[in-house]
N, C-alpha and C positions, 0 to 999 in steps of 0.2 A: 811439550809440543801443543801451539796454541789455538791448531786448527781446530771447527768444530768437527770438522769430517774426520774426525782421523780415528777415532775409535766405530766408524760405520762402515765395514769389512768386519768388526768383532765376530758379528752376531752370525756370519755366515758362515765362519769359520767351525766359530765355535758346535755348530751344524751335524756341522763334517765332523769336528772331533767328535763331537758322542756319540754323531750313528756308523761314523768307521768302528768304534771302540765298541756299539750297545752291537752290530752286526759281524763284529770276528765273534761276541764271546753267544748269540744264539749264532753258529756254526758249528763253534762246540758243542753246544747241544743241540740242538737238530744232528747233528753226524752222532752225538756217544746216544741221540735217541734210535736214530736210526739205524745203527743199529744194535740195538733190545727186541730192536722187532724185527731185525732178519732183513733190509731190505737193505742196509747197505752193498750185501754183499751179489746179493740180482744187481744193487745197479751200476756195480765195478763190472761187471761181463759185458754192462752196457760202455758205458764214457767211461777216463779213468775217472783216480781219484781225486788230480787237480781240477782236474774241470766237474768236479760237481763241489765240494769248495768251492772254486771261484764265484759256478752257478747259485750258491745260496749262499753267498757274500754279495754279491751283490744284486739280489733277488730284494735282502734285510736290509741293503742300505739305501733299496730305496723307500722299505717301508717304512725304512726309521727318521728316509729323510724327512721324507710330506709327513710324519710328524709333526714329529719337529717343526719343520715349518710352520704347520699349522695351530700348533701351539703358540711357537711366537707372534706370529701376523690375531691369530686369540688376542695372546696377554696386548701387546702394543693398543689392537681395539681396546680392552678391556684400561691399561689407564688412560688413554689418551680421553676414554668417558669417562670417568673415574674425575680425572680436571677441566672437564669441561660441566659439570654440573659441579668441583670445591672447590675449580683457583680463582683467584682476581686478576690472576693471569692471559692477558689475551693477548701477549707478544710473541709462546712461544718459547722465555727463558726457561720455561719448568724443567722443556723438553731436552731444551739445549743441557743443562744441568745433569741431567737423568742420565741422557742419555752416554753418560765415560762407566755407565754398571753392568753396562754387557763382558765388562771384560770379570768380571766373577765366572761365567760360562765361558768363557776361554781357558780361562785361570782350568775351574772346573773339567773341560770337553780335556784341556791335558793334560791334568789328572786320571782322565779314566782311561784311558791307552796306558797308564801305569795297572791300572785294574783288571784288563778282561780278565780271566780266567775270571775273573769275579761279576757275575751278571747284579747280581743282588750291588755287593757295592758302587755300581755304576749307577742305580737310581739313585744309593745315599747319595748318592753327589754329586748328581742332580736336582736333588732334592737340594739340598746342602747352597749348591750355588743358586736355583730358586728363592731360596729363604734369607741366602746373604743380601740378592738384587733387592727383595722388599724391603729386606732393612733398612740399606741405601737409597733406596723409595720413597719412604716415609720421612729419611735423613732429612731426606734435598727437598722436598717438597714442604716441612712443616715452616721452616722457614716465610714462602709464601705462601699458606693458610693459613682461618683459624683456629681453636681447640677445637672446633665442633667440623668444622670441615676436613681436618684430619684424621678426626671420629671416621666421622662416615670413609674418607678415601679410604682407611683400612677396609670397614667395613662393609663397602662394600665389594672390597677385593675379594675379602673370607668367602663373605658370599657367594658369591657368585663359582668362586672354584670348589665348591662342596657342593654345592647346584649342580654343578655339570660334569664334579666326579661321580657322587650319586645317578645324578640322572645316568653318564653312563653304563653303570654300573649296574642301574633298573636295564638300561636296554641292552648289554651283555647279556644277564640273567634272562628277562623275555625267549633272547632268542636264543638261549641251550634250550631252555624250557620247554623250546615250542619244536625244537629242532630234534630232541630225547623221546618225545608228543608220537612226533611221526616218523620213529622206526618201528621195523615191524619183525614185534618181538611174539 
């Protein structure tokens, strides 16, 4: 199809597929964790097993949907910002060319549904889809950028995501340490 909007729904479907597979994997893990802590049998006295699984699925699906949607929003903003800084294209032809890259996430989301028993493989598929999209982005934009601009685009993306992940990790460690230090021992 030659319609430029054909791939417009791919990101939403990808987010739904990944959040569904991650949620099912999280429900399996959380159920085992609740059984190991002895909480699950007590919960069964109040609600049925299917209600517990559905409630956990809805909770995890909502959380993963929000996280993946926020990551997509951040990634789109970073991509458009790098194109603003480094691209000579003022008409948006580059954005039209890279729109088809969302198919990598669509295929990854479909593949993740096959791997619900292995949560770490779902994360690996997501990272692989992200890497393939990044290579596709660099390849598609290389014709519209000079060599220096292409290096700037790659470095900007890499530095942003490294700083973002390290900042998030630092924040979680600080939060964990403050929580542990506030416990009465």
